[in-house]
N, C-alpha and C positions, 0 to 999 in steps of 0.2 A: 708424435702425431696424436692429436686429440680432437674428437668431435666428428661424428659420422653424419654427412649431409647427403641426402638423396634428392637429386635435381630432376624434375620432370619438365622438359622443355624441348625446343627445336635445336637442330644442329646448324652451325654456320660454317660453310666450306671455306670461307676466308679466314676463319680462326679468331676473329675479333670479338664476336658476340656469341649469344646462345650457349649451348652446352660447352663449347670449347672455352669460352671466357669463364664460365662457371667452374669448370674443373681447374683452370689455372688459378683463379682467385682462391678457391678453397685450399688448394695445395700450397699456395704461397703463404697462407695464414696458418699452415701446419694442421689443417684438417684432412679428413679422408672423404673424397668425393665418389659418389655412385650416381649412375644416370639411368633414366628411363627416357629414351629419345622418342618424342612425340611427332616430329616432322623432320624431313631432310630438306635443306634449302641449298640452292645453287646461288651463291652470292659472293661479292667481293666488296671493296670499299666504295664502289660506285653504285651499288644497288642490289636488289634481290631479283634474280632472273628466272627462278623456278622454285616451286614448293611441291614436295611429294609427301603426302600424309602417310603416317604409319597407322595400321589398323588399331582401333581402340583396344581390342582384346590383347594384342601383342604389347601395347604400352602397359596395360594392367599386369600382364605376365612379368614384364621387366620389373615393375614395382614390387610385385608380390615376392619374387625370388630374392630380391635384395632385402626386403623388410623381414621376411621369415627366416633368413639365414644370417645376414650381416647385421641387421637392425639399423636404426637411425635415431639420431639425437635431434635432428631438425630436417624438415622437408622444405624444398623451394620449388615453386612453379614459375615457369616463364611462358614462352609461346605455346598455347594450347590450341589455337586456331578455330575450333568448331565447338558448338554446343554439345555434340555427342562426345567429344574428347573430354570436355570439362565434366560432364556427367559421369563418364567412366573413371576419371581420375578421382573424383569425389567418392565414388562408390568404393574404390580400392582403398582410399584413405580410411573411410569409415569401417572397412572390414579388417584392416591390418595395421593402422597407424592413427587411430582416433585420438590418442593422448599425446601424440608427437607434435611439437610446435611446428607451425607452417608459416613460411614467408611467401607471400604472393606478389610477384611482379606482374601487374596486369598488362602484359604486352599487347598493344593494339596496332601500332604503326612502327615500321623500321625507321632508322635515322634518315634514310634517303626519301621517306614518304610512302614506301610500299606498305599496304595494309596487311597486317598479320593476324587479325582476328575477324572472322566473318561477322557481318552486321547482326545476324540473329543469335550470335553467341554472347552478346553483351548481357542479355537477360540471365542466361545461365551463369555467367561470371558473377553477377550481382547477387542472384538468389541462392546459388548453390556453393560457390567457392568462397566468396567473401565472408560469409558467416563462420567458416571454419578457420579463418586466418588469425594467427597471432599478430601478424604485421602485414600491411600492404604498402607498396612503395610506388605510388603513381607519380608520373610527371604531371604537369598542370593540365595539358590537353586530356590526358586519361582521367584525371580527377574530375574534370568538367563533365565528361561523358558519364562517369559513374554516379555523380551527384546531381546532374542536371542544372548546375549552377555555374555562373561565369566567375572567373578569378582574375582580378585586375591588380592585386597587390598582396602584401604580407598579411593584412588583416583578413582578406578573403581566404587565404590559405588556411588559417586557423579555423575559420567558420566552416569551410568545406570539409576540413578534416573531422570536425565534430559531427557534421552531417553523415559522413561515412561511418563513424562509430555507431550511429543509429542503425546502420544496416547489419550490425552484429560483429563488426571487426573489433579486435581487442586494441589495436593501435594502428596509427597511420603515419607514415613518413611522407609528407608532402614535399616533393622535390621542386625547388624553385628555379631551376636553371633556365626556364623559358622567360622569366621576367628580365627586363633590361636593367642595366646598372653595373657598376664596378664590382659589386659583391654578389656572390651566389649564396642564397640562403635557403636551407631546408628546415622544415618545421615538423617536429615529432609531436603528434597529438595523441594523448592517452586519456582515460577517464580521470586521471589525477591532475591533468593540466597540459601545458605545452612547453616544449624546449626548442630553442632556435640554435641552429648551427650555421655559422657564417664563415666564409673564406673568400679571398680575392679571386675574382674570375680570371681564368687562364685563357688568353686569346689564342685559340688553336682550332684547326679543323680535325684534329686527331682525337675524336671522342666516341668512336664507334664502340658500342658495347658497354658504355658507362652504367646504364641501368641494370643490365644483367650482372655486371661485376659487383656493383654496390649491393644488390639484393643477396647475392651469394656470399659476399663478405660478411654481411650482417648475419645471415643464416649460420655461418661458421662460428661467429661469436656466440650466438645463442646456443649452438651445439656444444660449445666449450664452456658453457655455464656463466657467461658474462651477463650482467644486467642489461636490459634492452638499451638504455641510453648509452651505456659504455660500448655495446656492440655497434651501435650506429656511429658513435664518435670514432672508433678505431677503423671502421669500414670506410668512412668518409676520408680519413687521413690516408688510408691505403690507396683509394681511388684517385685522390688529388695528386699524390706522388706518381701514380701510374700515368696520369694525364701529363703531368709536368715533364716526365722523362720518356714520353712516347717515342717510338723509334722512327716515326715519319714514313712508314710504309704506305704505298698505294696512292692512287690519283684522286681519291675522294675522301670520305670520312675514315681516317686511318685508325688502326688499333692502338690500344694502350700498352704500356710496359707492365704486364702482369707480374713479371719476374723480378721486380726491383727489390723484393725482400730476399732474393736468393744471392748468396755470396759464394763465388767460386773459390776453391782452395788454391 
């Protein structure tokens, strides 16, 4: 086991996304997962039916106890929901993990369309959290909100990625799954240039938690000392196989097979 990853995000009672997906992904890639739960959700593959916020001070306490005892090699944020939560998380990072790499999954909307970030929290996300990020992993609708620009194709993905670098982010992984076509293309944008990752699109409804899983898999690679491009490549390969071998559970957007790296004796 190598690489300590502290995840600050919401819980998914259905087990396919959020903290549950994060823990599975980190563990499946031989890392050590710790959590600060920022919200409880009542959800399954058909949608989010309730959200119960965790007090900001208690989220900070969870973070502080992990950071000052166990330590962390990478942080990962997911659903933070409110401006107050984002401000509190940033304050705790500045106090106890300022030098630790940070992967930000800017979660705004769930797979089924339920909004997971308050409207007034977007400014806090852009101004407070993004400038601290080693990497952000927006899908295209999220990238459009963060940049204020429309994305119609691959060239736009690179352009918007560069615009997000101007907001202080060190690197951006633009996830292209929302674009039509037989290929799914993600674009990694850094100050040094761009790198494209292409793979055949898998026709399936079982994609719940892909964003959470990918970001946590990348964070694990960073925690284990992989160069960023290699961490992204390994994480994409892991997620693609998890989609391809998804168990088919649920009536809606089903979960992935996070455990495909595990071999029973």
